[in-house]
C-alpha positions as CSV (number, residue, x, y, z in Angstrom):
1,X,-12.9,0.9,5.6
2,X,-14.1,-2.6,4.9
3,X,-11.5,-5.4,5.5
4,X,-11.9,-8.8,3.9
5,X,-13.7,-11.4,5.9
6,X,-12.3,-14.5,4.1
7,X,-8.9,-15.0,2.5
8,X,-8.2,-17.7,-0.1
9,X,-5.7,-20.5,0.8
10,X,-2.3,-20.1,-0.9
11,X,-2.3,-23.1,-3.2
12,X,-0.6,-21.7,-6.3
13,X,-3.5,-22.5,-8.6
14,X,-5.2,-19.1,-9.0
15,X,-4.2,-15.6,-9.7
16,X,-6.0,-12.8,-7.9
17,X,-6.2,-9.1,-8.1
18,X,-5.6,-7.8,-4.5
19,X,-6.9,-4.4,-3.6
20,X,-5.7,-2.7,-0.5
21,X,-4.8,0.4,1.5
22,X,-1.4,1.3,2.8
23,X,-1.2,3.7,5.8
24,X,1.8,5.8,6.5
25,X,1.7,7.9,9.7
26,X,4.0,10.4,11.4
27,X,2.8,11.8,14.7
28,X,-0.9,12.6,14.0
29,X,-0.4,13.1,10.3
30,X,-1.3,10.2,8.0
31,X,-1.7,9.2,4.4
32,X,-3.9,6.3,3.1
33,X,-2.9,5.1,-0.4
34,X,-5.1,2.7,-2.3
35,X,-3.2,0.1,-4.3
36,X,-4.0,-2.9,-6.4
37,X,-1.7,-5.8,-7.5
38,X,-2.3,-8.9,-9.5
39,X,-0.8,-12.4,-9.7
40,X,-0.3,-15.4,-7.5
41,X,1.1,-13.8,-4.3
42,X,0.0,-14.3,-0.7
43,X,0.9,-13.4,2.9
44,X,3.8,-11.2,4.0
45,X,5.3,-10.9,0.5
46,X,2.1,-9.3,-0.6
47,X,2.5,-6.6,2.0
48,X,6.0,-5.7,0.7
49,X,4.6,-5.3,-2.8
50,X,1.7,-3.2,-1.5
51,X,4.2,-0.8,0.2
52,X,6.4,-0.6,-3.0
53,X,3.3,0.1,-5.2
54,X,2.1,2.8,-2.8
55,X,5.5,4.5,-3.0
56,X,5.9,4.1,-6.7
57,X,2.7,6.1,-7.1
58,X,4.5,9.1,-5.5
59,X,8.0,8.8,-6.9
60,X,9.6,12.1,-7.6
61,X,12.0,10.8,-10.3
62,X,12.4,8.0,-12.8
63,X,14.7,6.0,-10.5
64,X,11.9,5.8,-7.9
65,X,14.4,6.3,-5.1
66,X,12.8,9.4,-3.6
67,X,9.1,10.1,-2.8
68,X,6.7,12.9,-1.9
69,X,3.5,11.8,-0.3
70,X,0.7,14.2,0.8
71,X,-0.1,13.7,4.5
72,X,-3.1,15.1,6.4
73,X,-3.6,16.3,10.0
74,X,-6.9,15.3,11.7
75,X,-8.2,18.9,11.2
76,X,-7.8,18.5,7.4
77,X,-4.7,20.5,6.8
78,X,-2.1,18.8,4.6
79,X,1.5,18.9,3.7
80,X,3.9,16.8,1.6
81,X,6.3,14.5,3.4
82,X,9.5,13.8,1.4
83,X,11.9,10.9,1.9
84,X,13.4,7.7,0.6
85,X,12.0,4.2,0.8
86,X,13.5,3.6,4.2
87,X,11.9,6.7,5.6
88,X,8.4,5.6,4.5
89,X,8.9,1.9,5.5
90,X,9.5,3.1,9.0
91,X,6.3,5.2,8.8
92,X,4.1,2.3,7.5
93,X,1.7,1.4,10.3
94,X,-0.9,-0.7,8.4
95,X,-1.6,-2.6,5.2
96,X,-5.2,-3.6,4.7
97,X,-6.5,-6.0,2.1
98,X,-10.0,-4.7,1.2
99,X,-11.0,-6.9,-1.8
100,X,-9.8,-9.9,-3.7
101,X,-11.0,-10.6,-7.2
102,X,-10.0,-13.7,-9.1
103,X,-8.3,-12.9,-12.4
104,X,-9.7,-14.3,-15.6
105,X,-7.5,-17.1,-16.9
């Protein structure tokens, strides 16, 4: 996985499309979920949005208060972990920004 080498300064003048990967892990099982968000957001707030977007992709109902995410063991076997937002927040071990693309104005 390629991680960005340079991050733009947060000056409020430009909107960017941020691409990233959110990693959830429980024991030796893990899920890596690709997400992308746009707008003028930076820093720690961006990570919260990445986690929310990753969970929203796997919501089990319209209220988006319960999620089912496929997790994999190192040997390739997989299962679906089910839980609420709090369960997955406690399992989030990494958020990587992989690419930033300026949005057209």
